[in-house]
All heavy atoms as an XYZ file, in Angstrom:
852
protein
N      13.348     -0.340    -35.270
C      14.003      0.545    -34.299
C      15.225      1.099    -34.922
O      16.064      0.386    -35.498
C      14.327     -0.277    -32.997
C      14.962      0.565    -32.003
S      15.386     -0.341    -30.440
C      14.206     -1.574    -30.317
N      15.384      2.426    -34.825
C      16.527      3.095    -35.367
C      17.729      2.989    -34.484
O      17.656      2.979    -33.231
C      16.213      4.651    -35.450
C      17.270      5.521    -36.065
C      16.814      6.861    -36.266
C      16.680      7.625    -34.956
N      16.406      9.071    -35.141
N      18.899      2.729    -35.134
C      20.170      2.574    -34.337
C      20.826      3.909    -34.264
O      20.994      4.652    -35.235
C      21.126      1.597    -35.011
O      20.572      0.290    -34.924
N      21.344      4.275    -33.092
C      22.066      5.532    -32.866
C      23.530      5.236    -33.215
O      24.080      4.304    -32.715
C      21.901      5.956    -31.447
C      20.407      6.260    -31.123
C      22.788      7.205    -31.128
C      19.841      7.502    -31.858
N      24.095      6.046    -34.111
C      25.430      5.803    -34.538
C      26.462      6.717    -33.846
O      27.643      6.371    -33.786
C      25.513      6.066    -36.027
C      24.567      5.201    -36.847
C      24.885      3.696    -36.817
O      26.047      3.314    -36.624
O      23.960      2.849    -36.901
N      26.054      7.884    -33.406
C      27.002      8.854    -32.851
C      26.445      9.523    -31.600
O      25.182      9.492    -31.365
C      27.342      9.996    -33.828
O      26.176     10.785    -34.072
C      27.852      9.507    -35.130
N      27.339     10.121    -30.763
C      26.846     10.805    -29.578
C      25.961     11.938    -29.984
O      24.960     12.225    -29.383
C      28.063     11.328    -28.809
C      28.675     10.261    -27.930
C      29.779     10.835    -27.046
O      30.829     11.195    -27.569
N      29.555     10.978    -25.765
N      26.368     12.727    -30.971
C      25.549     13.808    -31.470
C      24.163     13.405    -31.828
O      23.159     13.978    -31.534
C      26.227     14.519    -32.641
C      25.443     15.777    -33.129
C      26.150     16.430    -34.268
C      25.422     17.671    -34.811
N      23.996     17.773    -34.681
N      24.067     12.340    -32.606
C      22.792     11.791    -32.996
C      21.869     11.410    -31.773
O      20.725     11.708    -31.693
C      22.963     10.550    -33.932
C      21.644      9.995    -34.394
C      21.821      8.711    -35.225
O      22.835      8.061    -35.081
N      20.773      8.357    -35.969
N      22.510     10.837    -30.731
C      21.787     10.467    -29.531
C      21.212     11.746    -28.837
O      20.080     11.821    -28.596
C      22.763      9.735    -28.567
C      22.153      9.509    -27.205
C      21.300      8.419    -27.102
C      22.501     10.288    -26.151
C      20.762      8.093    -25.877
C      21.879      9.972    -24.893
C      21.008      8.902    -24.759
N      22.056     12.790    -28.614
C      21.604     13.993    -27.984
C      20.579     14.736    -28.852
O      19.652     15.215    -28.302
C      22.810     14.890    -27.709
C      23.798     14.282    -26.687
C      25.111     14.089    -26.985
C      23.350     13.832    -25.428
C      25.955     13.487    -26.045
C      24.228     13.180    -24.553
C      25.523     13.044    -24.880
O      26.412     12.470    -24.029
N      20.720     14.771    -30.141
C      19.758     15.343    -30.997
C      18.396     14.644    -30.944
O      17.344     15.239    -30.967
C      20.232     15.464    -32.406
C      21.336     16.493    -32.643
O      21.623     17.254    -31.769
O      21.988     16.377    -33.741
N      18.482     13.316    -30.825
C      17.256     12.519    -30.808
C      16.444     12.746    -29.514
O      15.275     12.892    -29.541
C      17.589     11.008    -31.054
O      18.270     10.839    -32.245
C      16.319     10.177    -30.987
N      17.180     12.709    -28.413
C      16.458     12.778    -27.156
C      15.950     14.220    -26.806
O      15.158     14.380    -25.935
C      17.241     12.185    -25.961
C      18.452     13.060    -25.641
C      17.612     10.771    -26.186
C      19.224     12.751    -24.409
N      16.535     15.175    -27.535
C      16.270     16.566    -27.196
C      14.834     16.946    -27.382
O      14.276     17.731    -26.535
C      17.167     17.444    -28.128
C      17.094     18.982    -27.743
C      18.155     19.752    -28.546
C      18.353     19.280    -29.988
N      19.312     20.129    -30.719
N      14.179     16.566    -28.429
C      12.804     17.061    -28.673
C      11.725     16.035    -28.775
O      10.691     16.299    -29.229
C      12.916     17.820    -30.095
C      13.834     18.971    -30.042
O      13.860     19.722    -29.129
N      14.656     19.073    -31.105
N      12.032     14.878    -28.372
C      11.019     13.721    -28.517
C      10.889     12.990    -27.229
O      11.721     13.066    -26.333
C      11.454     12.776    -29.606
C      11.642     13.370    -30.947
C      12.103     12.292    -31.964
O      11.521     11.173    -31.924
O      13.029     12.557    -32.699
N       9.868     12.182    -27.163
C       9.745     11.068    -26.146
C      10.523      9.910    -26.768
O      10.138      9.357    -27.727
C       8.317     10.793    -25.881
C       7.599     11.868    -25.168
O       8.103     12.727    -24.587
N       6.228     11.827    -25.214
N      11.612      9.514    -26.065
C      12.481      8.501    -26.575
C      12.744      7.473    -25.511
O      12.904      7.800    -24.328
C      13.770      9.142    -27.073
C      14.779      8.095    -27.493
C      13.553     10.136    -28.155
N      12.805      6.181    -25.953
C      13.294      5.157    -25.126
C      14.564      4.650    -25.760
O      14.591      4.161    -26.822
C      12.358      4.046    -24.886
C      12.961      2.880    -24.156
C      11.097      4.500    -24.119
N      15.741      4.815    -25.018
C      16.979      4.283    -25.472
C      17.150      2.923    -24.979
O      17.044      2.618    -23.697
C      18.105      5.205    -24.974
N      17.351      2.013    -25.904
C      17.545      0.565    -25.507
C      19.064      0.235    -25.693
O      19.584      0.292    -26.855
C      16.715     -0.364    -26.434
C      16.900     -1.863    -26.044
C      15.233     -0.019    -26.449
N      19.680      0.092    -24.516
C      21.142     -0.185    -24.580
C      21.348     -1.650    -24.719
O      20.853     -2.399    -23.909
C      21.727      0.332    -23.274
C      21.702      1.895    -23.192
C      20.586      2.547    -22.697
C      22.843      2.636    -23.617
C      20.546      3.908    -22.554
C      22.755      4.012    -23.544
C      21.611      4.694    -22.942
N      22.192     -2.095    -25.684
C      22.445     -3.504    -25.958
C      23.763     -3.692    -26.622
O      24.537     -2.698    -26.872
C      21.374     -4.078    -26.728
O      21.351     -3.585    -28.074
N      24.109     -4.856    -26.926
C      25.339     -5.217    -27.659
C      25.115     -6.507    -28.404
O      24.322     -7.337    -28.019
C      26.516     -5.344    -26.741
N      25.883     -6.683    -29.496
C      25.650     -7.866    -30.362
C      26.012     -9.182    -29.513
O      25.379    -10.197    -29.767
C      26.629     -7.841    -31.515
C      26.190     -6.769    -32.546
O      25.002     -6.404    -32.528
O      27.023     -6.377    -33.371
N      26.930     -9.115    -28.677
C      27.416    -10.299    -27.956
C      26.530    -10.609    -26.686
O      26.783    -11.631    -26.076
C      28.871    -10.122    -27.514
C      29.078     -8.842    -26.765
C      29.511     -7.653    -27.208
C      28.786     -8.565    -25.363
N      29.600     -6.682    -26.317
C      29.138     -7.242    -25.136
C      28.310     -9.327    -24.293
C      28.990     -6.596    -23.908
C      28.154     -8.731    -23.047
C      28.504     -7.402    -22.816
N      25.530     -9.863    -26.363
C      24.738    -10.000    -25.166
C      23.576    -10.997    -25.341
O      22.681    -10.701    -26.050
C      24.217     -8.578    -24.791
S      22.933     -8.603    -23.508
N      23.639    -12.137    -24.705
C      22.594    -13.097    -24.841
C      21.241    -12.670    -24.294
O      20.189    -12.906    -24.880
C      23.086    -14.326    -24.087
C      24.230    -13.894    -23.267
C      24.764    -12.637    -23.768
N      21.242    -11.855    -23.191
C      20.016    -11.380    -22.626
C      19.353    -10.388    -23.562
O      18.149    -10.234    -23.588
C      20.187    -10.754    -21.253
C      20.558    -11.790    -20.215
O      20.398    -13.028    -20.472
O      21.055    -11.392    -19.225
N      20.145     -9.596    -24.332
C      19.623     -8.716    -25.261
C      18.922     -9.401    -26.465
O      17.886     -8.993    -26.989
C      20.728     -7.834    -25.864
S      21.644     -6.837    -24.662
N      19.456    -10.496    -26.837
C      18.868    -11.333    -27.900
C      17.581    -11.939    -27.460
O      16.640    -12.111    -28.264
C      19.812    -12.480    -28.369
C      21.199    -11.982    -28.896
C      21.132    -11.164    -30.163
N      20.707     -9.808    -30.109
C      21.343     -8.736    -29.805
N      22.679     -8.798    -29.484
N      20.842     -7.539    -29.749
N      17.412    -12.256    -26.160
C      16.197    -12.787    -25.573
C      14.996    -11.832    -25.733
O      13.923    -12.207    -26.089
C      16.390    -13.307    -24.164
C      15.029    -13.643    -23.473
C      17.331    -14.538    -24.156
N      15.274    -10.573    -25.410
C      14.226     -9.593    -25.345
C      13.957     -8.997    -26.773
O      12.853     -8.425    -27.053
C      14.536     -8.399    -24.333
C      13.234     -7.544    -24.028
C      15.630     -7.499    -24.839
C      12.180     -8.336    -23.262
N      14.911     -9.054    -27.615
C      14.820     -8.533    -28.972
C      13.536     -8.852    -29.788
O      12.930     -7.964    -30.414
C      16.082     -8.893    -29.753
C      16.262     -8.145    -31.087
C      17.586     -8.452    -31.667
O      17.729     -9.541    -32.253
O      18.530     -7.665    -31.498
N      13.099    -10.153    -29.796
C      11.956    -10.506    -30.551
C      10.624     -9.776    -30.107
O       9.762     -9.652    -30.910
C      11.804    -12.046    -30.384
C      13.164    -12.471    -30.004
C      13.774    -11.348    -29.224
N      10.490     -9.366    -28.860
C       9.296     -8.744    -28.390
C       9.372     -7.231    -28.429
O       8.318     -6.591    -28.257
C       8.862     -9.198    -26.951
C       8.614    -10.719    -26.953
C       9.918     -8.812    -25.975
N      10.487     -6.665    -28.819
C      10.583     -5.226    -28.856
C       9.665     -4.578    -29.865
O       9.115     -3.559    -29.532
C      12.065     -4.730    -29.086
C      13.017     -4.972    -27.874
C      14.431     -4.580    -28.199
C      12.535     -4.185    -26.606
N       9.498     -5.149    -31.104
C       8.560     -4.515    -31.928
C       7.063     -4.440    -31.413
O       6.397     -3.428    -31.582
C       8.544     -5.421    -33.174
C       9.933     -6.050    -33.152
C      10.221     -6.217    -31.674
N       6.696     -5.412    -30.716
C       5.393     -5.454    -30.084
C       5.311     -4.385    -28.970
O       4.232     -3.664    -28.895
C       5.107     -6.810    -29.416
C       3.739     -7.015    -28.896
C       3.539     -8.466    -28.257
O       4.265     -9.324    -28.718
O       2.670     -8.545    -27.415
N       6.392     -4.185    -28.228
C       6.416     -3.160    -27.177
C       6.360     -1.761    -27.789
O       5.609     -0.898    -27.394
C       7.625     -3.393    -26.236
C       7.481     -4.648    -25.472
C       7.795     -2.133    -25.294
C       8.752     -5.049    -24.691
N       7.155     -1.602    -28.949
C       7.108     -0.405    -29.629
C       5.710      0.002    -30.181
O       5.293      1.125    -29.986
C       8.029     -0.395    -30.838
C       9.481     -0.297    -30.558
C      10.337     -0.299    -31.846
O      10.442      0.808    -32.399
O      10.842     -1.303    -32.159
N       4.985     -0.987    -30.622
C       3.654     -0.751    -31.177
C       2.685     -0.345    -30.038
O       1.797      0.434    -30.214
C       3.071     -1.972    -31.898
C       3.727     -2.152    -33.278
C       3.049     -3.298    -34.000
O       2.523     -4.248    -33.394
N       3.177     -3.263    -35.330
N       2.900     -0.910    -28.828
C       2.003     -0.620    -27.740
C       2.204      0.777    -27.127
O       1.343      1.278    -26.490
C       2.262     -1.653    -26.618
N       3.374      1.459    -27.498
C       3.630      2.755    -26.914
C       4.054      3.686    -28.072
O       5.178      4.106    -28.190
C       4.778      2.639    -25.915
C       4.392      1.815    -24.770
C       4.669      0.403    -24.699
C       3.610      2.255    -23.712
C       4.211     -0.381    -23.659
C       3.140      1.463    -22.666
C       3.478      0.136    -22.678
O       3.041     -0.670    -21.652
N       3.107      4.019    -28.933
C       3.413      4.837    -30.143
C       3.832      6.285    -29.757
O       4.342      6.983    -30.641
C       2.130      4.850    -30.946
C       1.022      4.509    -29.943
C       1.660      3.706    -28.931
N       3.581      6.714    -28.547
C       3.968      8.084    -28.196
C       5.461      8.195    -27.793
O       5.951      9.214    -27.458
C       3.154      8.585    -27.009
C       3.241      7.674    -25.818
O       3.289      6.438    -25.944
N       3.072      8.161    -24.585
N       6.228      7.068    -27.915
C       7.648      7.040    -27.736
C       8.328      6.505    -29.007
O       7.830      5.598    -29.721
C       8.023      6.141    -26.578
C       7.879      6.751    -25.207
C       6.594      6.612    -24.577
C       8.898      7.368    -24.580
C       6.507      7.312    -23.317
C       8.721      7.957    -23.364
C       7.564      7.928    -22.720
N       9.465      7.063    -29.257
C      10.355      6.624    -30.353
C      11.475      5.713    -29.640
O      12.058      6.142    -28.696
C      11.086      7.727    -31.032
O      10.093      8.533    -31.649
C      12.046      7.195    -32.103
N      11.554      4.454    -30.095
C      12.554      3.586    -29.549
C      13.803      3.569    -30.407
O      13.716      3.497    -31.626
C      11.965      2.110    -29.499
C      10.986      1.964    -28.398
C       9.750      2.492    -28.544
C      11.273      1.240    -27.279
C       8.736      2.294    -27.556
C      10.345      1.005    -26.292
C       9.066      1.549    -26.450
N      15.002      3.742    -29.759
C      16.232      3.705    -30.417
C      17.186      2.800    -29.788
O      17.134      2.532    -28.588
C      16.930      5.165    -30.508
C      16.027      6.108    -31.339
C      17.194      5.719    -29.139
N      18.007      2.167    -30.607
C      19.058      1.206    -29.988
C      20.365      1.945    -29.917
O      20.791      2.667    -30.825
C      19.177      0.045    -30.985
C      20.163     -0.984    -30.436
C      20.258     -2.207    -31.353
O      19.839     -2.136    -32.514
O      20.703     -3.252    -30.903
N      21.003      1.758    -28.732
C      22.283      2.316    -28.428
C      23.250      1.092    -28.186
O      23.029      0.406    -27.212
C      22.266      3.239    -27.255
C      23.695      3.842    -26.887
C      21.271      4.360    -27.360
N      24.230      0.924    -29.062
C      25.172     -0.125    -28.961
C      26.167      0.269    -27.879
O      26.882      1.225    -27.985
C      25.922     -0.379    -30.261
C      26.745     -1.549    -30.210
O      27.789     -1.536    -29.454
O      26.554     -2.513    -30.958
N      26.239     -0.530    -26.841
C      27.046     -0.314    -25.676
C      28.526     -0.220    -26.014
O      29.277      0.550    -25.531
C      26.876     -1.440    -24.708
C      27.765     -1.321    -23.387
C      28.378     -2.735    -23.177
N      29.288     -2.655    -22.101
C      30.579     -2.431    -22.267
N      31.113     -2.340    -23.456
N      31.395     -2.415    -21.211
N      28.989     -1.022    -27.002
C      30.374     -0.965    -27.356
C      30.757      0.174    -28.176
O      31.865      0.763    -28.102
C      30.753     -2.305    -28.096
C      30.637     -3.529    -27.190
O      30.815     -3.346    -25.970
O      30.370     -4.629    -27.714
N      29.878      0.616    -29.116
C      30.142      1.732    -29.946
C      30.062      3.140    -29.247
O      30.680      4.027    -29.594
C      29.192      1.777    -31.182
C      29.445      0.685    -32.143
C      28.496      0.697    -33.360
O      27.644      1.552    -33.411
N      28.583     -0.292    -34.212
N      29.125      3.176    -28.254
C      28.811      4.422    -27.584
C      29.048      4.322    -26.080
O      28.197      4.638    -25.317
C      27.443      4.918    -27.942
C      27.216      5.167    -29.415
C      25.780      5.367    -29.775
C      28.033      6.424    -29.810
N      30.204      3.810    -25.690
C      30.514      3.583    -24.240
C      30.449      4.850    -23.433
O      30.085      4.785    -22.256
C      31.877      2.785    -24.142
C      32.017      2.287    -22.654
C      33.050      3.719    -24.458
C      31.126      1.103    -22.344
N      30.769      5.973    -24.051
C      30.793      7.259    -23.304
C      29.350      7.585    -22.839
O      29.156      8.097    -21.792
C      31.361      8.420    -24.164
C      32.779      8.266    -24.477
O      33.495      7.533    -23.782
N      33.343      9.001    -25.472
N      28.388      7.371    -23.676
C      26.988      7.557    -23.268
C      26.525      6.603    -22.137
O      25.932      6.974    -21.169
C      25.982      7.368    -24.454
C      26.254      8.549    -25.482
C      24.541      7.459    -24.037
C      25.524      8.369    -26.778
N      27.027      5.330    -22.213
C      26.773      4.435    -21.177
C      27.368      4.844    -19.875
O      26.691      4.821    -18.816
C      27.301      3.030    -21.537
S      26.392      2.285    -22.943
N      28.569      5.366    -19.924
C      29.200      5.817    -18.664
C      28.525      7.095    -18.124
O      28.325      7.177    -16.983
C      30.693      6.222    -18.977
C      31.508      4.915    -19.247
C      32.932      5.159    -19.704
O      33.220      6.236    -20.218
N      33.826      4.284    -19.530
N      28.102      8.004    -19.006
C      27.456      9.195    -18.615
C      26.102      8.890    -17.847
O      25.816      9.548    -16.903
C      27.179     10.122    -19.834
C      26.416     11.357    -19.554
C      26.115     12.222    -20.716
O      26.707     12.019    -21.756
O      25.341     13.141    -20.596
N      25.404      7.852    -18.405
C      24.143      7.547    -17.794
C      24.207      6.365    -16.835
O      23.147      5.784    -16.429
C      23.066      7.320    -18.892
C      22.643      8.587    -19.565
C      23.280      9.023    -20.677
C      21.698      9.386    -18.994
C      22.918     10.225    -21.355
C      21.310     10.523    -19.528
C      21.923     11.077    -20.667
O      21.509     12.223    -21.288
N      25.366      5.983    -16.451
C      25.572      4.844    -15.486
C      24.876      3.560    -15.947
O      24.205      2.927    -15.194
C      25.085      5.210    -14.121
C      25.988      6.272    -13.506
O      27.123      6.359    -13.699
O      25.359      7.218    -12.802
N      25.073      3.221    -17.169
C      24.497      1.962    -17.753
C      25.680      1.018    -17.801
O      26.562      0.962    -18.568
C      23.968      2.160    -19.213
C      23.557      0.795    -19.821
C      22.798      3.128    -19.124
N      25.602      0.073    -16.840
C      26.636     -0.895    -16.722
C      26.129     -2.363    -17.033
O      26.897     -3.241    -17.412
C      27.216     -0.955    -15.246
C      27.920      0.338    -14.972
C      27.399      1.189    -14.029
C      29.095      0.736    -15.625
C      27.990      2.387    -13.722
C      29.685      1.987    -15.315
C      29.157      2.841    -14.367
N      24.827     -2.572    -16.983
C      24.252     -3.844    -17.354
C      23.394     -3.660    -18.631
O      22.770     -2.642    -18.772
N      23.363     -4.685    -19.378
C      22.443     -4.620    -20.596
C      21.735     -5.945    -20.751
O      22.208     -6.935    -20.185
C      23.294     -4.350    -21.898
C      24.502     -5.309    -22.012
C      23.752     -2.904    -21.966
C      25.209     -5.191    -23.280
N      20.580     -5.870    -21.300
C      19.895     -4.725    -21.896
C      19.334     -3.825    -20.801
O      19.007     -4.266    -19.707
C      18.742     -5.387    -22.698
C      18.396     -6.622    -21.992
C      19.718     -7.102    -21.417
N      19.398     -2.568    -21.133
C      18.790     -1.501    -20.261
C      18.040     -0.526    -21.002
O      18.262     -0.336    -22.230
C      19.979     -0.823    -19.409
O      20.484     -1.750    -18.461
N      17.076      0.083    -20.345
C      16.181      1.072    -21.024
C      16.143      2.337    -20.219
O      15.935      2.320    -19.041
C      14.713      0.440    -21.011
C      14.596     -0.821    -21.687
C      15.065     -2.028    -21.110
C      14.054     -0.931    -22.958
C      14.955     -3.310    -21.770
C      13.984     -2.154    -23.696
C      14.367     -3.338    -23.016
N      16.353      3.419    -20.935
C      16.137      4.802    -20.322
C      15.185      5.609    -21.164
O      15.326      5.672    -22.392
C      17.505      5.543    -20.169
C      18.493      4.772    -19.353
C      17.214      6.948    -19.574
C      19.824      5.447    -19.247
N      14.156      6.080    -20.526
C      13.171      6.942    -21.167
C      13.501      8.389    -20.991
O      13.951      8.818    -19.954
C      11.722      6.660    -20.637
N      13.348      9.167    -22.101
C      13.570     10.616    -21.996
C      12.361     11.327    -22.583
O      11.683     10.841    -23.501
C      14.739     10.949    -23.008
C      16.066     10.422    -22.567
C      16.480      9.179    -23.048
C      16.926     11.052    -21.715
C      17.715      8.618    -22.651
C      18.079     10.564    -21.267
C      18.516      9.287    -21.774
N      12.038     12.459    -21.911
C      11.012     13.358    -22.444
C      11.649     14.712    -22.560
O      12.035     15.307    -21.578
C       9.841     13.371    -21.455
C       9.038     12.044    -21.379
C       7.874     12.174    -20.416
C       7.047     10.831    -20.458
N       5.973     10.890    -19.453
N      11.683     15.215    -23.831
C      12.213     16.495    -24.170
C      13.604     16.739    -23.559
O      13.945     17.723    -22.992
C      11.309     17.543    -23.754
C       9.953     17.527    -24.537
O       9.921     17.276    -25.722
N       8.855     17.576    -23.744
N      14.486     15.713    -23.669
C      15.828     15.785    -23.226
C      16.106     15.456    -21.761
O      17.248     15.304    -21.356
N      15.025     15.306    -21.010
C      15.240     15.038    -19.619
C      14.872     13.503    -19.409
O      13.955     12.984    -19.941
C      14.210     15.860    -18.758
C      14.485     17.338    -18.893
C      15.825     17.720    -18.263
O      16.246     17.198    -17.139
O      16.573     18.610    -18.886
N      15.686     12.908    -18.455
C      15.389     11.499    -18.198
C      14.064     11.426    -17.437
O      13.872     12.053    -16.436
C      16.528     10.953    -17.302
C      16.341      9.481    -17.069
C      17.565      8.901    -16.253
O      18.709      9.245    -16.551
O      17.269      8.013    -15.404
N      13.162     10.575    -17.914
C      11.807     10.320    -17.305
C      11.806      9.094    -16.520
O      10.853      8.862    -15.750
C      10.775     10.343    -18.426
N      12.726      8.154    -16.760
C      12.760      6.899    -15.984
C      13.739      5.951    -16.562
O      14.286      6.200    -17.660
N      14.109      4.916    -15.736
C      15.075      4.013    -16.219
C      14.825      2.608    -15.702
O      14.241      2.463    -14.641
C      16.533      4.415    -15.790
C      16.749      4.563    -14.345
C      18.190      4.863    -13.940
N      18.759      5.915    -14.783
C      20.064      5.763    -15.233
N      20.779      4.739    -14.937
N      20.563      6.682    -16.050
N      15.123      1.627    -16.538
C      15.077      0.257    -16.156
C      16.448     -0.281    -16.495
O      16.655     -0.788    -17.631
C      13.983     -0.411    -16.964
C      13.636     -1.889    -16.617
C      14.081     -2.443    -15.361
C      13.056     -2.702    -17.493
C      13.806     -3.711    -15.095
C      12.779     -4.018    -17.198
C      13.181     -4.592    -15.986
N      17.361     -0.134    -15.611
C      18.752     -0.452    -15.787
C      19.212     -1.390    -14.716
O      19.136     -1.134    -13.597
C      19.579      0.892    -15.663
C      21.123      0.553    -15.830
C      19.217      1.863    -16.792
N      19.732     -2.563    -15.221
C      20.285     -3.589    -14.284
C      21.020     -4.561    -15.098
O      20.971     -4.549    -16.363
C      19.264     -4.270    -13.529
O      18.422     -5.111    -14.312
N      21.733     -5.458    -14.470
C      22.471     -6.480    -15.182
C      21.586     -7.698    -15.441
O      22.058     -8.653    -16.095
C      23.716     -6.888    -14.409
C      23.416     -7.451    -13.036
C      24.714     -7.867    -12.366
C      24.556     -8.275    -10.939
N      23.504     -9.263    -10.678
N      20.361     -7.740    -14.985
C      19.507     -8.884    -15.075
C      18.764     -8.973    -16.440
O      18.547     -7.934    -17.053
C      18.474     -8.893    -13.977
C      19.125     -8.886    -12.573
O      20.176     -9.552    -12.390
O      18.588     -8.213    -11.663
N      18.429    -10.103    -16.787
C      17.628    -10.361    -17.985
C      16.210     -9.761    -17.789
O      15.643     -9.848    -16.714
C      17.425    -11.879    -18.207
C      16.566    -12.273    -19.443
C      16.518    -13.699    -19.673
N      17.851    -14.021    -20.312
C      18.141    -15.307    -20.658
N      17.263    -16.317    -20.461
N      19.276    -15.581    -21.245
N      15.697     -9.076    -18.763
C      14.428     -8.414    -18.674
C      13.368     -9.199    -19.429
O      13.601     -9.831    -20.385
C      14.431     -7.031    -19.404
C      14.972     -5.848    -18.612
C      16.404     -6.077    -18.213
C      17.082     -4.828    -17.684
N      18.479     -5.035    -17.449
N      12.176     -9.219    -18.900
C      11.001     -9.838    -19.513
C      10.146     -8.900    -20.183
O      10.248     -7.709    -19.878
C      10.150    -10.672    -18.484
O       9.511     -9.704    -17.636
C      11.000    -11.707    -17.744
N       9.328     -9.345    -21.138
C       8.368     -8.489    -21.792
C       7.474     -7.745    -20.766
O       7.280     -6.536    -20.805
C       7.517     -9.302    -22.745
C       6.433     -8.415    -23.433
C       5.552     -9.353    -24.312
C       4.332     -8.641    -24.830
N       3.396     -9.500    -25.455
N       6.954     -8.486    -19.756
C       6.086     -7.880    -18.738
C       6.818     -6.814    -17.960
O       6.209     -5.780    -17.620
C       5.487     -8.934    -17.865
C       4.491     -9.856    -18.524
O       4.030     -9.525    -19.615
O       4.308    -10.984    -18.005
N       8.086     -7.018    -17.596
C       8.812     -6.058    -16.899
C       9.104     -4.757    -17.723
O       8.840     -3.683    -17.238
C      10.185     -6.617    -16.471
C      10.100     -7.649    -15.393
C      11.441     -8.313    -15.131
O      12.283     -8.377    -16.005
O      11.718     -8.721    -13.989
N       9.310     -4.907    -18.985
C       9.547     -3.775    -19.879
C       8.219     -3.025    -20.035
O       8.203     -1.750    -20.002
C      10.157     -4.196    -21.215
C      10.286     -2.965    -22.127
C      11.549     -4.805    -21.044
N       7.164     -3.739    -20.197
C       5.823     -3.114    -20.377
C       5.436     -2.395    -19.040
O       4.868     -1.248    -19.165
C       4.757     -4.157    -20.675
C       5.043     -4.884    -21.973
S       4.381     -4.349    -23.519
C       2.602     -4.322    -23.457
N       5.703     -2.905    -17.900
C       5.466     -2.238    -16.663
C       6.254     -0.947    -16.576
O       5.754      0.082    -16.068
C       5.749     -3.153    -15.469
N       7.567     -0.993    -16.938
C       8.341      0.165    -17.012
C       7.743      1.265    -17.949
O       7.648      2.438    -17.576
C       9.803     -0.162    -17.438
C      10.584      1.006    -17.931
C      11.106      1.955    -16.983
C      10.911      1.162    -19.214
C      11.835      3.023    -17.437
C      11.696      2.261    -19.690
C      12.101      3.204    -18.742
N       7.341      0.843    -19.120
C       6.756      1.750    -20.099
C       5.459      2.339    -19.588
O       5.211      3.518    -19.798
C       6.564      1.057    -21.467
C       7.751      0.755    -22.226
S       8.845      2.164    -22.506
C       7.722      3.276    -23.336
N       4.600      1.550    -18.914
C       3.428      2.077    -18.341
C       3.699      3.230    -17.321
O       3.081      4.235    -17.298
C       2.663      0.958    -17.577
C       1.960     -0.009    -18.569
O       1.828      0.359    -19.767
O       1.642     -1.101    -18.038
N       4.804      2.964    -16.578
C       5.155      4.008    -15.525
C       5.625      5.258    -16.184
O       5.175      6.388    -15.836
C       6.196      3.405    -14.643
C       6.562      4.262    -13.479
C       7.387      3.493    -12.451
C       8.765      3.245    -13.009
N       9.736      2.746    -11.986
N       6.474      5.209    -17.192
C       6.955      6.377    -17.844
C       5.976      7.036    -18.793
O       6.155      8.297    -19.150
C       8.368      6.178    -18.576
C       9.441      5.720    -17.546
C       8.258      5.217    -19.644
N       4.969      6.299    -19.164
C       3.975      6.888    -20.114
C       2.926      7.747    -19.401
O       2.284      8.585    -20.031
C       3.255      5.811    -20.818
O       4.164      5.122    -21.738
N       2.856      7.517    -18.081
C       1.832      8.294    -17.391
C       2.175      9.724    -17.001
O       3.295     10.099    -17.163
C       1.395      7.552    -16.039
O       2.580      7.292    -15.281
């Protein structure tokens, strides 16, 4: 999964692709729990590019998209938000896959 380093890179990435932004942080224990299954989820949805957005490095993006809990997932299609799975709760593989099924249709 590619890490987003700047706001410009984030906006350029979501502009022309189907993208799932995974918001996380190094210190987040719930992020570390879901991390091992993310490659499997990525493989199951090849029509989306998954990118990691570090909450601490890109707090302005988190504020813009009302991401207050992590890990959180926002799907974009051609620059427009297509769906979100944003909460302060720990996410399971099944929950993330259900979210992806919804935004893939």
